[in-house]
N, C-alpha and C positions, 0 to 999 in steps of 0.2 A: 503494499500500500504506499503511495506516495504521499509525503507530509506536505502541509500547507507551506507556501513560500513566503508567509507574513513574517516569520522570525528571521531576523538578520543573524546569520551565521559567521563564524570565523572558522575557516577550514586549513588545516596544516597538513601540507603534501610533502611525504618523504620524495627524494629524487631517484636514486638507483634501485630499480626493481619496482618503483612505483609510477614515476613519471617517465624514467629513461629506461629502455630496455637495453641490456648489454653495453650500459655506459654511453651510447650514442643515439639510439632510435627513440624518437619521440613520438608516440602516436599522436595523429592529428586529431582523433576524437578527444584526446585528453587536453591538448591546447584548445581547442573549441570550447569544451566544457567549462575551463578556467576563465576563459573571456567571458562568455555568456552568464556565469555565475556572478562575476565582478558587475557586469552591465546590469543584473538582477538587484544590485545593492549588497551582495555578501562580500566578506572579506576572504581572500585567499592568499596564504603565505606558504613559503618553502620551509621545510623542516628537515635538515639534511646534515650528514657527518662532513661533508665537503666544506672546504673554504670558499672564499669568494674567488681564489685562483683557479678554481676548479668549475666554477660556475658561468662560464664565458659562452657564448654563442646563442644558439637557438632557444634554449631553454629561457634565460631571460628577456628574450624578445617577446614571450607570451604576455608578460606584464604580470607582475604581483605586487601586493600591499606592503610586503616585507617579507623577512627571512630569519629563520633561526639557523645559523650555521655552525660549523665545526662541533657537531655533536651537542649544541648547547652553550658553548662558551661565549658566542656572540649572538645578537639579535637586533635586527633593525626593523623599523616601522618607517616606510618612506625613506627619507634621508637621515633619520634620526637613528642614532645607536642607542638602544634601551638596554642591553645587556652586554658586559665585557667581563669575562672571568678569565684571568691569565694564571699561567704556572709561575711559582717563584724560581729564581735562579737556582736554588738549592735543589728544588724538585728536578730541574732539567739537568743538573750536574749529576744526581743520582740515577736519572734514567740513562742518560748517556753511558755512564760507566757499567749499568746493569746490561745494557744492550751489547756493549763492546764484549763484556766478559763472557758473554753467552752466544757470541757470532751470531747476532741477530740483525738484519739490516731494518733501517728505520727512516722514518721523514717527519720533521716537526712542521706543524701548521701554525702559521700567524692568520691574522685577519685576512690577508689577501696574498699570502705567498707559502711555498713550500720549500723547505731546506732538507736535502737528504745526506744520509750517510755517505762517506767516501765511496764505497764500493756499488751504492745503489744504482746511480744512473747508468753506470758500464751493463750492470745486471739486467736492468729492465731494457737497456738498448738490444742486447743479445735476445731478450725474451720477445720484443717486438718484431725482430727480424725472423725468428723461428715461427712467430704466430703468422706472420704474413706469408711464409711459405706454406704452412699448414692451411692457411686460409685458401691459397691459390690451388692447392691439392684438392680441397673439398669441392671448391667450385668447378674445377675440371671433372671430378668423378660425377657432379651432378649435371654437367654438360652446359655450364653457363659461365659467361664472362666474370671473373672475380670483382671487377668494378660494379656489377650489378648486385652483388651481395654485401650486405652489411658487415663491416670489419670493427672489430674493437679488441685491444690488447691493454692490460695494464701498463705496458712499456709506453702508452701515449702521454703519461703524466710529465710535465714541465717543471723544473726546479730554478730556482733563484740561486745566483751565486752566493757562496757562502760569506763573501765580504759584507753583505747586507744583514747577516744573521745578527739578530739581537735577543739576548735571553730575557728581555724585558717585554717581549712582545709575543711569546710563544703560548698557545693556547691548549694545543693537543698534540700527542704523539701517536704515529701509526706505526706498527711493526709488521714485518714479513719475515718469516723463517721458514728455512726448509725442512725442518724437523718439527712437526706438530706437537710433539711431547714437550720439547724445549719451550714452545712459545707458551703452551697452556701452563708449564711450571712457572714461567716468568709472570704471567697474569695472575696466577694464583698467589705468588709471593707478593705482587703490588697491591693486590685488592684490598689488603686492610687500610691502605694510606691513600689510594687513588681510585677513581671511577675507571672500571674495565669493562670492555666488551670484547667478546672473542668472535672471530670468523666474519667479520664485516665486509671482506674484499675476497670474492671467491678466486681460489688459486688451484691450477691444475695438480700442484704438488706442494707441501708444506702448509702453513696455516699463518693466519694473519689476526691483528687485534688492534684496539684503540685505548689509548690511556689518557686520561683528563683528570684535573684537580678534583678531590671528592666533592659530590654535590652537583657536579656539572653534568647535566644531561639535558634531552631535549624537552622532558616534562617541566623541569624547573624554570627554563627559559621561557616556555610558553605560558607558564602562570604569571610571569612578570609581563609579558606581551599582552596578555588578556588584561591585567590590571590597568596596564598603559592605555588600552583601548577603550576599557570601561564595558568589555564583554564578559558575561558570567560564562565560567567554565563548562556550565551546563549546555551552552550553546556553541561550543567549539566541537568540531570534528577533526579526529586525526587520522590519517591513512598512511598505511605503511606496511613493510614485508619484511623487517629483520629485527634483531635483538635490540638494536639501539633506538628501536621505535615503542619498546616497552612502556618507558616511563611517560611517553607521549599518550600512549594508550590509557594509563592510569589516569591522567588529569583531564583529558577531553571527554566531554559528555557523551559522545559517541565515538567508539574506537572501532575503526574499519581495516581489516587485514586484506591484503591483495590475494587473490587466487593462487598466485605463483608461490606465495609465502609457505615456508615449512609448516606442517600440521602443528608443530609446537607453539610457533608465533600465531597462528591462527586461533588456538584455543584460548589465548590471551585477549582477544578482541571481542567486541560486542557482537560482530557480525562479519562476513567474509563477502568480498565482491568478486567479480570474475577477475581473470588474469590480466596483466599488463597489455598483452596482445590480443585481448578479447574484450577491448573497451573498458578495462575496470574502472577507471576514473569516471567515466561517462555514465556509467550504469550506477555507480555510487551516487553521483550527484542528482540524477534523475530521481533515485528511490528517496532521496532526502529533501527534494523539493528545491533544489538549488538552481535547477535549469528546467 
C-alpha cells in the first residue's frame, strides 16, 4: 500500500550497492526517483562511507540536499558543514603502527582527499591491469565488445600526494589485507577503542575494513542532520545494503534494505526493496509515497 505524500520525508541513501552498482553504474530509475522526490518537496541526502574525493561525476549531478560522508565523520546540508569528527594525531599514529606491523595496506580519508600507504598505489595499479584483462576475456567469451560492458575495479581510486597529508584532517582509515584472518584480528583488537566495520569493500581475495573514532557512524551523523533540519527521525527513511548502514537503520523511522543486501543485513531493516538493478530505489520511493 502506498503512503500519503503529505508527509515531508528526509531520505538517506547509501551509495555503493544502493545507488551505484559495481561502483560505477547508476540506474536511471534511481536518479529519476531522487529528482522527482525532491520536486515533490522531500529531502534526499547521501549517506556513504565514501569521502568527497570519491563522490565526483554523475552521482552528484543528480542533485541532493546534503550528504553524510566518510561513514558519518562529516555531514553537510547544502553548503553548510553540520558534522565534523576527526581522528586525533595519537590515534593516527597508533593505527599506522598497527597496520605496518601486520603488513596491512591502508588509506586515510580526509574530507575530500585520500592518502595511501606506500605500497598501495602500485598494488592497485597492478590489480587494475589484471581486472582489465579479465574484463576483456569475459567480454570476448560473451561475444561483445569490452567497451560495451560496464567495467569497475578497486584499482580505479585516485590518491593525493603525501606532501599534502595532515594528521589534523583525517577522519577514517580503510584497510585492505591479503589475509582475512589478519584483518579480522586487527579489527577485533581495535574495536574497544574505535568504531570498526568489516567487509565494506568486496575483494576477490583477502578482506577489508573501516576504522573511525568511537561514536562515529552514519546513524549518529544522521541524527545531527535531522536536528539541524528540524525533521523528526520518525519521518526519516534510510536505504542501504551493507554493515555500515546498520546504525542508519536504527535511527531512521523507516529502514529499507536493498534486495541485493545479504540476508543478515536485510534482517536488520524494517523492509526489503528490490535489488539495485531491479529498480530498488524507485520501487521504495513509490511504496512510501515520495513519487
